[in-house]
C-alpha positions in Angstrom: -16.5 -0.8 12.8 -13.7 -3.2 11.2 -11.0 -1.1 13.1 -12.6 -1.6 16.5 -13.1 -5.2 16.1 -9.5 -5.6 14.7 -8.1 -3.5 17.5 -10.0 -5.2 20.4 -8.6 -8.6 19.2 -5.2 -7.1 19.0 -5.5 -6.1 22.6 -6.4 -9.7 23.6 -3.7 -11.1 21.4 -1.1 -8.9 23.3 -2.5 -9.3 26.7 0.1 -11.9 27.8 2.9 -10.9 25.7 5.2 -9.6 28.6 6.6 -12.6 30.5 9.7 -10.8 31.8 8.0 -9.0 34.7 6.6 -10.0 38.1 3.5 -12.0 38.2 1.4 -9.0 39.7 2.7 -6.6 36.9 1.8 -9.3 34.3 -1.7 -9.7 35.7 -2.1 -5.8 35.5 -0.9 -5.7 32.1 -3.3 -8.3 31.1 -6.3 -6.7 32.9 -5.5 -3.3 31.1 -5.3 -4.9 27.7 -8.6 -6.9 28.2 -10.2 -3.6 29.6 -9.1 -1.8 26.3 -10.4 -4.7 24.3 -13.8 -4.3 26.2 -13.9 -0.6 25.7 -13.5 -0.9 21.8 -16.2 -3.6 21.6 -18.5 -1.4 23.7 -17.9 1.6 21.5 -18.5 -0.4 18.3 -21.9 -1.9 19.8 -22.9 1.8 20.6 -21.9 3.2 17.2 -23.8 0.1 15.5 -26.9 0.7 17.7 -26.7 4.4 16.9 -26.2 4.2 13.2 -28.1 1.0 12.1 -31.5 2.4 11.8 -30.4 5.1 9.4 -28.3 2.9 7.4 -31.2 0.4 7.0 -33.7 3.2 6.4 -31.7 4.5 3.7 -30.6 1.2 2.0 -26.9 1.6 2.9 -24.9 -1.7 3.4 -24.1 -2.8 7.0 -21.1 -5.0 6.3 -19.9 -5.0 9.9 -18.0 -7.6 12.1 -20.5 -10.2 13.3 -20.5 -8.7 16.9 -21.8 -5.4 15.7 -24.6 -6.6 13.5 -28.1 -5.8 14.7 -29.8 -8.9 13.6 -32.5 -8.9 16.2 -34.0 -5.8 15.0 -33.4 -6.5 11.3 -35.3 -9.8 11.6 -38.1 -8.3 13.7 -38.3 -5.3 11.5 -38.5 -3.2 14.6 -36.6 0.1 13.6 -39.1 2.2 15.3 -38.7 0.7 18.7 -34.7 0.8 18.3 -34.8 4.4 17.1 -37.1 5.1 20.5 -34.5 3.4 22.6 -31.6 5.4 21.1 -33.6 8.7 21.6 -34.2 7.7 25.4 -30.4 6.8 25.6 -29.2 10.3 24.4 -29.1 11.7 28.0 -27.5 8.9 29.5 -23.7 9.2 30.6 -21.3 6.8 29.1 -20.1 4.6 31.9 -17.0 3.3 30.1 -15.2 6.6 29.7 
């Protein structure tokens, strides 16, 4: 989780590094970098959504970056609902890949 968070920030930080190319190429490179960052964040959110119930149920720590912490379910104590949503989502295709 920490790697996905770090790497997504790395992509954002490097999105505008190339200034020696045409404006349209710079825009394409920036779009590519931002898309890579979004993919990594989405992966982290999906991993957190999948693994969080099991970790909490077994008393394992979830020291993840802020964007991946499942506070709403934790505060509500609604792990059963979260697990049901995960079970329903198992057959859904991943749109980002």
